Backbone as JSON Lines, residues from 0, in Angstrom:
{"i":0,"aa":"M","n":[0.83,-1.2,0.0],"ca":[0.0,0.0,0.0],"c":[0.87,1.26,0.0]}
{"i":1,"aa":"L","n":[1.93,1.24,0.78],"ca":[2.82,2.4,0.86],"c":[3.48,2.67,-0.49]}
{"i":2,"aa":"K","n":[3.86,1.6,-1.18],"ca":[4.46,1.76,-2.51],"c":[3.46,2.38,-3.49]}
{"i":3,"aa":"F","n":[2.21,1.97,-3.37],"ca":[1.16,2.51,-4.24],"c":[0.98,4.01,-4.0]}
{"i":4,"aa":"L","n":[0.94,4.44,-2.75],"ca":[0.8,5.86,-2.43],"c":[2.01,6.65,-2.92]}
{"i":5,"aa":"F","n":[3.18,6.08,-2.76],"ca":[4.4,6.73,-3.24],"c":[4.35,6.92,-4.76]}
{"i":6,"aa":"L","n":[3.88,5.9,-5.47],"ca":[3.76,5.98,-6.93],"c":[2.76,7.06,-7.33]}
{"i":7,"aa":"I","n":[1.66,7.15,-6.63],"ca":[0.65,8.19,-6.92],"c":[1.24,9.58,-6.71]}
{"i":8,"aa":"L","n":[1.98,9.77,-5.62],"ca":[2.61,11.07,-5.36],"c":[3.6,11.44,-6.46]}
{"i":9,"aa":"I","n":[4.37,10.49,-6.94],"ca":[5.32,10.75,-8.02],"c":[4.57,11.15,-9.29]}
{"i":10,"aa":"L","n":[3.5,10.46,-9.6],"ca":[2.72,10.79,-10.79],"c":[2.13,12.2,-10.71]}
{"i":11,"aa":"I","n":[1.63,12.58,-9.56],"ca":[1.06,13.92,-9.37],"c":[2.14,14.98,-9.55]}
{"i":12,"aa":"E","n":[3.31,14.74,-9.02],"ca":[4.42,15.7,-9.14],"c":[4.86,15.91,-10.58]}
{"i":13,"aa":"T","n":[4.86,14.84,-11.37],"ca":[5.38,14.94,-12.73],"c":[4.35,15.37,-13.76]}
{"i":14,"aa":"C","n":[3.09,15.34,-13.42],"ca":[2.05,15.75,-14.37],"c":[1.9,17.26,-14.38]}
{"i":15,"aa":"D","n":[1.47,17.79,-15.52],"ca":[1.28,19.22,-15.7],"c":[-0.2,19.59,-15.6]}
{"i":16,"aa":"F","n":[-0.86,19.19,-14.53],"ca":[-2.29,19.44,-14.4],"c":[-2.61,20.93,-14.39]}
{"i":17,"aa":"N","n":[-1.82,21.7,-13.66],"ca":[-2.14,23.11,-13.48],"c":[-1.29,24.05,-14.31]}
{"i":18,"aa":"K","n":[-0.38,23.52,-15.08],"ca":[0.49,24.4,-15.85],"c":[-0.19,24.81,-17.15]}
{"i":19,"aa":"E","n":[-0.14,26.08,-17.42],"ca":[-0.72,26.59,-18.65],"c":[0.19,26.29,-19.82]}
{"i":20,"aa":"K","n":[-0.4,26.06,-20.96],"ca":[0.37,25.85,-22.17],"c":[0.66,27.22,-22.77]}
{"i":21,"aa":"I","n":[1.92,27.47,-23.07],"ca":[2.34,28.77,-23.59],"c":[2.8,28.58,-25.02]}
{"i":22,"aa":"S","n":[2.26,29.37,-25.92],"ca":[2.7,29.33,-27.31],"c":[3.66,30.5,-27.56]}
{"i":23,"aa":"P","n":[4.47,30.42,-28.6],"ca":[5.39,31.54,-28.9],"c":[4.68,32.89,-29.03]}
{"i":24,"aa":"S","n":[3.44,32.88,-29.54],"ca":[2.73,34.15,-29.71],"c":[2.36,34.81,-28.38]}
{"i":25,"aa":"D","n":[2.43,34.05,-27.29],"ca":[2.17,34.6,-25.95],"c":[3.4,35.23,-25.33]}
{"i":26,"aa":"I","n":[4.54,35.14,-26.01],"ca":[5.81,35.59,-25.43],"c":[6.27,36.86,-26.13]}
{"i":27,"aa":"R","n":[6.31,37.95,-25.36],"ca":[6.82,39.21,-25.88],"c":[8.34,39.22,-25.71]}
{"i":28,"aa":"V","n":[9.04,39.45,-26.83],"ca":[10.49,39.34,-26.86],"c":[11.11,40.67,-27.24]}
{"i":29,"aa":"E","n":[12.19,41.0,-26.56],"ca":[13.04,42.13,-26.88],"c":[14.35,41.54,-27.41]}
{"i":30,"aa":"V","n":[14.81,42.0,-28.58],"ca":[16.04,41.49,-29.18],"c":[17.07,42.61,-29.19]}
{"i":31,"aa":"L","n":[18.21,42.37,-28.55],"ca":[19.27,43.36,-28.5],"c":[20.53,42.82,-29.17]}
{"i":32,"aa":"N","n":[21.11,43.62,-30.03],"ca":[22.33,43.25,-30.75],"c":[23.53,43.75,-29.96]}
{"i":33,"aa":"A","n":[24.3,42.83,-29.41],"ca":[25.5,43.19,-28.64],"c":[26.76,42.73,-29.37]}
{"i":34,"aa":"T","n":[26.71,42.75,-30.72],"ca":[27.84,42.27,-31.51],"c":[28.6,43.39,-32.21]}
{"i":35,"aa":"G","n":[27.93,44.49,-32.48],"ca":[28.52,45.54,-33.29],"c":[28.25,45.36,-34.77]}
{"i":36,"aa":"E","n":[27.69,44.21,-35.17],"ca":[27.32,43.95,-36.57],"c":[26.04,44.73,-36.89]}
{"i":37,"aa":"L","n":[25.98,45.29,-38.07],"ca":[24.82,46.07,-38.47],"c":[23.6,45.2,-38.75]}
{"i":38,"aa":"H","n":[22.44,45.65,-38.32],"ca":[21.12,45.07,-38.66],"c":[20.87,43.68,-38.1]}
{"i":39,"aa":"L","n":[21.7,43.19,-37.25],"ca":[21.55,41.82,-36.76],"c":[20.29,41.64,-35.9]}
{"i":40,"aa":"A","n":[20.0,42.6,-35.04],"ca":[18.8,42.5,-34.21],"c":[17.55,42.45,-35.08]}
{"i":41,"aa":"R","n":[17.5,43.27,-36.13],"ca":[16.34,43.29,-37.02],"c":[16.18,41.95,-37.74]}
{"i":42,"aa":"I","n":[17.28,41.4,-38.23],"ca":[17.22,40.13,-38.97],"c":[16.71,39.01,-38.07]}
{"i":43,"aa":"I","n":[17.26,38.92,-36.87],"ca":[16.83,37.85,-35.96],"c":[15.42,38.1,-35.45]}
{"i":44,"aa":"A","n":[15.06,39.35,-35.22],"ca":[13.69,39.67,-34.8],"c":[12.68,39.23,-35.86]}
{"i":45,"aa":"M","n":[12.99,39.47,-37.12],"ca":[12.07,39.07,-38.19],"c":[11.93,37.55,-38.25]}
{"i":46,"aa":"E","n":[13.01,36.83,-38.04],"ca":[12.95,35.37,-38.05],"c":[12.15,34.86,-36.85]}
{"i":47,"aa":"L","n":[12.33,35.47,-35.69],"ca":[11.56,35.06,-34.52],"c":[10.07,35.34,-34.73]}
{"i":48,"aa":"R","n":[9.75,36.45,-35.37],"ca":[8.34,36.74,-35.69],"c":[7.79,35.67,-36.64]}
{"i":49,"aa":"R","n":[8.6,35.26,-37.6],"ca":[8.18,34.21,-38.53],"c":[7.89,32.9,-37.78]}
{"i":50,"aa":"K","n":[8.62,32.7,-36.71],"ca":[8.42,31.49,-35.89],"c":[7.31,31.68,-34.86]}
{"i":51,"aa":"G","n":[6.63,32.84,-34.87],"ca":[5.45,33.04,-34.04],"c":[5.64,33.88,-32.79]}
{"i":52,"aa":"F","n":[6.84,34.31,-32.48],"ca":[7.07,35.11,-31.29],"c":[6.59,36.55,-31.5]}
{"i":53,"aa":"D","n":[6.17,37.18,-30.43],"ca":[5.73,38.57,-30.46],"c":[6.93,39.46,-30.14]}
{"i":54,"aa":"V","n":[7.72,39.78,-31.15],"ca":[8.89,40.63,-30.94],"c":[8.41,42.08,-30.87]}
{"i":55,"aa":"I","n":[8.56,42.69,-29.7],"ca":[8.03,44.04,-29.51],"c":[9.09,45.12,-29.68]}
{"i":56,"aa":"L","n":[10.37,44.71,-29.67],"ca":[11.43,45.69,-29.8],"c":[12.69,44.99,-30.29]}
{"i":57,"aa":"F","n":[13.4,45.65,-31.2],"ca":[14.75,45.2,-31.55],"c":[15.62,46.44,-31.65]}
{"i":58,"aa":"S","n":[16.84,46.32,-31.12],"ca":[17.72,47.48,-31.03],"c":[19.15,47.0,-30.81]}
{"i":59,"aa":"N","n":[20.05,47.96,-30.72],"ca":[21.42,47.66,-30.36],"c":[21.59,47.75,-28.85]}
{"i":60,"aa":"A","n":[22.41,46.89,-28.31],"ca":[22.75,46.95,-26.88],"c":[23.81,48.02,-26.68]}
{"i":61,"aa":"E","n":[23.93,48.49,-25.46],"ca":[24.92,49.53,-25.15],"c":[26.34,49.0,-25.23]}
{"i":62,"aa":"D","n":[26.55,47.75,-24.84],"ca":[27.88,47.15,-24.81],"c":[27.91,45.91,-25.69]}
{"i":63,"aa":"T","n":[29.11,45.45,-26.02],"ca":[29.24,44.19,-26.74],"c":[29.28,43.05,-25.72]}
{"i":64,"aa":"L","n":[28.92,41.89,-26.21],"ca":[28.86,40.7,-25.36],"c":[29.43,39.54,-26.16]}
{"i":65,"aa":"S","n":[30.24,38.72,-25.53],"ca":[30.87,37.62,-26.27],"c":[29.9,36.46,-26.5]}
{"i":66,"aa":"K","n":[29.0,36.19,-25.58],"ca":[28.1,35.04,-25.7],"c":[26.64,35.49,-25.7]}
{"i":67,"aa":"T","n":[25.86,34.86,-26.55],"ca":[24.43,35.11,-26.65],"c":[23.75,34.57,-25.39]}
{"i":68,"aa":"V","n":[22.76,35.3,-24.88],"ca":[22.07,34.91,-23.66],"c":[20.59,35.27,-23.76]}
{"i":69,"aa":"I","n":[19.77,34.46,-23.13],"ca":[18.35,34.74,-23.01],"c":[18.08,35.12,-21.56]}
{"i":70,"aa":"I","n":[17.37,36.22,-21.36],"ca":[17.07,36.69,-20.0],"c":[15.57,36.65,-19.78]}
{"i":71,"aa":"E","n":[15.16,35.88,-18.81],"ca":[13.76,35.83,-18.38],"c":[13.48,37.03,-17.51]}
{"i":72,"aa":"R","n":[12.4,37.74,-17.78],"ca":[12.06,38.97,-17.04],"c":[10.91,38.8,-16.07]}
{"i":73,"aa":"K","n":[10.1,37.74,-16.21],"ca":[8.87,37.65,-15.43],"c":[8.84,36.54,-14.38]}
{"i":74,"aa":"N","n":[9.26,35.33,-14.74],"ca":[9.07,34.18,-13.86],"c":[10.39,33.53,-13.45]}
{"i":75,"aa":"P","n":[10.57,33.31,-12.15],"ca":[11.81,32.67,-11.68],"c":[12.01,31.27,-12.26]}
{"i":76,"aa":"D","n":[10.93,30.61,-12.66],"ca":[11.09,29.27,-13.25],"c":[11.55,29.33,-14.71]}
{"i":77,"aa":"K","n":[11.67,30.53,-15.26],"ca":[12.2,30.79,-16.6],"c":[11.37,30.14,-17.7]}
{"i":78,"aa":"R","n":[10.08,30.01,-17.49],"ca":[9.22,29.29,-18.44],"c":[9.21,29.91,-19.83]}
{"i":79,"aa":"Y","n":[9.17,31.23,-19.93],"ca":[9.14,31.88,-21.24],"c":[10.5,31.77,-21.95]}
{"i":80,"aa":"A","n":[11.55,31.99,-21.2],"ca":[12.9,31.92,-21.77],"c":[13.22,30.5,-22.25]}
{"i":81,"aa":"K","n":[12.74,29.5,-21.55],"ca":[13.0,28.12,-21.96],"c":[12.33,27.8,-23.29]}
{"i":82,"aa":"I","n":[11.15,28.36,-23.52],"ca":[10.48,28.12,-24.8],"c":[11.28,28.73,-25.93]}
{"i":83,"aa":"L","n":[11.73,29.98,-25.76],"ca":[12.57,30.61,-26.78],"c":[13.88,29.83,-26.94]}
{"i":84,"aa":"G","n":[14.47,29.43,-25.83],"ca":[15.71,28.66,-25.88],"c":[15.56,27.36,-26.65]}
{"i":85,"aa":"N","n":[14.44,26.68,-26.48],"ca":[14.2,25.44,-27.22],"c":[14.09,25.69,-28.71]}
{"i":86,"aa":"V","n":[13.48,26.79,-29.09],"ca":[13.32,27.1,-30.52],"c":[14.66,27.42,-31.18]}
{"i":87,"aa":"I","n":[15.5,28.19,-30.5],"ca":[16.77,28.58,-31.12],"c":[17.93,27.67,-30.73]}
{"i":88,"aa":"G","n":[17.69,26.74,-29.81],"ca":[18.73,25.8,-29.42],"c":[19.77,26.4,-28.48]}
{"i":89,"aa":"L","n":[19.31,27.23,-27.55],"ca":[20.23,27.87,-26.6],"c":[19.73,27.63,-25.18]}
{"i":90,"aa":"N","n":[20.61,27.14,-24.32],"ca":[20.22,26.91,-22.93],"c":[20.91,27.87,-21.96]}
{"i":91,"aa":"R","n":[21.55,28.89,-22.48],"ca":[22.16,29.92,-21.63],"c":[21.07,30.91,-21.25]}
{"i":92,"aa":"I","n":[20.45,30.65,-20.1],"ca":[19.28,31.42,-19.65],"c":[19.54,31.96,-18.25]}
{"i":93,"aa":"E","n":[19.21,33.22,-18.07],"ca":[19.34,33.87,-16.76],"c":[18.0,34.47,-16.37]}
{"i":94,"aa":"F","n":[17.83,34.68,-15.08],"ca":[16.63,35.35,-14.58],"c":[17.03,36.7,-14.01]}
{"i":95,"aa":"E","n":[16.55,37.76,-14.63],"ca":[16.77,39.12,-14.16],"c":[15.45,39.87,-14.26]}
{"i":96,"aa":"P","n":[14.66,39.85,-13.18],"ca":[13.35,40.52,-13.25],"c":[13.51,42.02,-13.47]}
{"i":97,"aa":"D","n":[12.59,42.56,-14.26],"ca":[12.6,43.99,-14.52],"c":[11.16,44.45,-14.71]}
{"i":98,"aa":"P","n":[10.55,44.99,-13.66],"ca":[9.14,45.4,-13.75],"c":[8.91,46.55,-14.72]}
{"i":99,"aa":"Q","n":[9.95,47.25,-15.12],"ca":[9.81,48.36,-16.07],"c":[9.62,47.86,-17.5]}
{"i":100,"aa":"R","n":[10.03,46.64,-17.78],"ca":[9.91,46.1,-19.13],"c":[8.55,45.44,-19.3]}
{"i":101,"aa":"I","n":[8.02,45.52,-20.51],"ca":[6.74,44.87,-20.78],"c":[6.93,43.51,-21.44]}
{"i":102,"aa":"C","n":[8.16,43.13,-21.69],"ca":[8.42,41.85,-22.33],"c":[8.67,40.77,-21.28]}
{"i":103,"aa":"E","n":[8.46,39.53,-21.71],"ca":[8.76,38.39,-20.86],"c":[10.21,37.98,-20.98]}
{"i":104,"aa":"V","n":[10.79,38.2,-22.17],"ca":[12.13,37.69,-22.46],"c":[12.95,38.73,-23.22]}
{"i":105,"aa":"T","n":[14.22,38.81,-22.87],"ca":[15.18,39.61,-23.64],"c":[16.21,38.65,-24.22]}
{"i":106,"aa":"L","n":[16.41,38.73,-25.54],"ca":[17.45,37.96,-26.2],"c":[18.57,38.92,-26.53]}
{"i":107,"aa":"I","n":[19.75,38.69,-25.95],"ca":[20.92,39.52,-26.24],"c":[21.85,38.7,-27.12]}
{"i":108,"aa":"I","n":[22.04,39.19,-28.33],"ca":[22.85,38.48,-29.32],"c":[24.32,38.82,-29.11]}
{"i":109,"aa":"G","n":[25.11,37.81,-28.82],"ca":[26.53,37.99,-28.6],"c":[27.35,37.68,-29.84]}
{"i":110,"aa":"K","n":[28.64,37.85,-29.71],"ca":[29.56,37.65,-30.84],"c":[29.62,36.19,-31.3]}
{"i":111,"aa":"D","n":[29.07,35.28,-30.54],"ca":[29.01,33.87,-30.93],"c":[27.78,33.55,-31.78]}
{"i":112,"aa":"Y","n":[27.1,34.56,-32.31],"ca":[25.83,34.38,-33.0],"c":[25.9,33.41,-34.19]}
{"i":113,"aa":"K","n":[27.0,33.38,-34.89],"ca":[27.09,32.47,-36.04],"c":[27.0,31.02,-35.59]}
{"i":114,"aa":"K","n":[27.6,30.72,-34.47],"ca":[27.54,29.36,-33.93],"c":[26.16,29.06,-33.36]}
{"i":115,"aa":"V","n":[25.59,30.02,-32.63],"ca":[24.3,29.82,-31.98],"c":[23.18,29.63,-33.0]}
{"i":116,"aa":"F","n":[23.16,30.44,-34.03],"ca":[22.03,30.45,-34.96],"c":[22.25,29.65,-36.24]}
{"i":117,"aa":"K","n":[23.39,29.05,-36.44],"ca":[23.69,28.42,-37.72],"c":[22.72,27.31,-38.1]}
{"i":118,"aa":"N","n":[22.29,26.5,-37.15],"ca":[21.41,25.4,-37.48],"c":[19.93,25.7,-37.27]}
{"i":119,"aa":"N","n":[19.64,26.76,-36.57],"ca":[18.27,26.99,-36.17],"c":[17.57,28.14,-36.88]}
{"i":120,"aa":"L","n":[18.27,29.17,-37.2],"ca":[17.63,30.31,-37.84],"c":[18.25,30.64,-39.19]}
{"i":121,"aa":"F","n":[19.56,30.64,-39.27],"ca":[20.22,31.15,-40.46],"c":[21.42,30.28,-40.82]}
{"i":122,"aa":"L","n":[21.83,30.41,-42.05],"ca":[23.11,29.85,-42.46],"c":[24.0,31.04,-42.77]}
{"i":123,"aa":"W","n":[24.9,31.34,-41.86],"ca":[25.77,32.51,-42.01],"c":[26.92,32.16,-42.94]}
{"i":124,"aa":"K","n":[27.31,33.09,-43.73],"ca":[28.44,32.88,-44.65],"c":[29.71,33.43,-44.07]}
C-alpha cells in the first residue's frame, strides 16, 4: 500500500495538471544586438516573428557581449525563456526581473551568433 501511495505522489508531481500551455505568440520578446554587426537584431527579430514570437522591440545593446544569452524577465522558473531557448537551441538562460519592461524575455545576441544560430535560424556565410 505504501508503494502505491508513493507511486501516486510521483505521478502527481510529474504531471502538468495546473500548468498553462504557452505558445510563442504569448511571449513578448526584446532582441538586442550586442555584436557591433549592423542590422543583426532586425534580422533575428524578423525570423523570430516568422516562428510566431511577439517581438516588440529590436535594437542595439549599449555594450558588446561575447556570448548570446536569453534573459527571463517575469518568472523565476524561466518558463518563457525556456520556450525561446528550445526554438533557437540555446540553454544559456538567466533570470533578471525587470518590472519596467513589458516583455517576458530579452534575447541579447553575442559575438558567438554564427555558432548559436547556424542550425536553427540562419546559415551565415
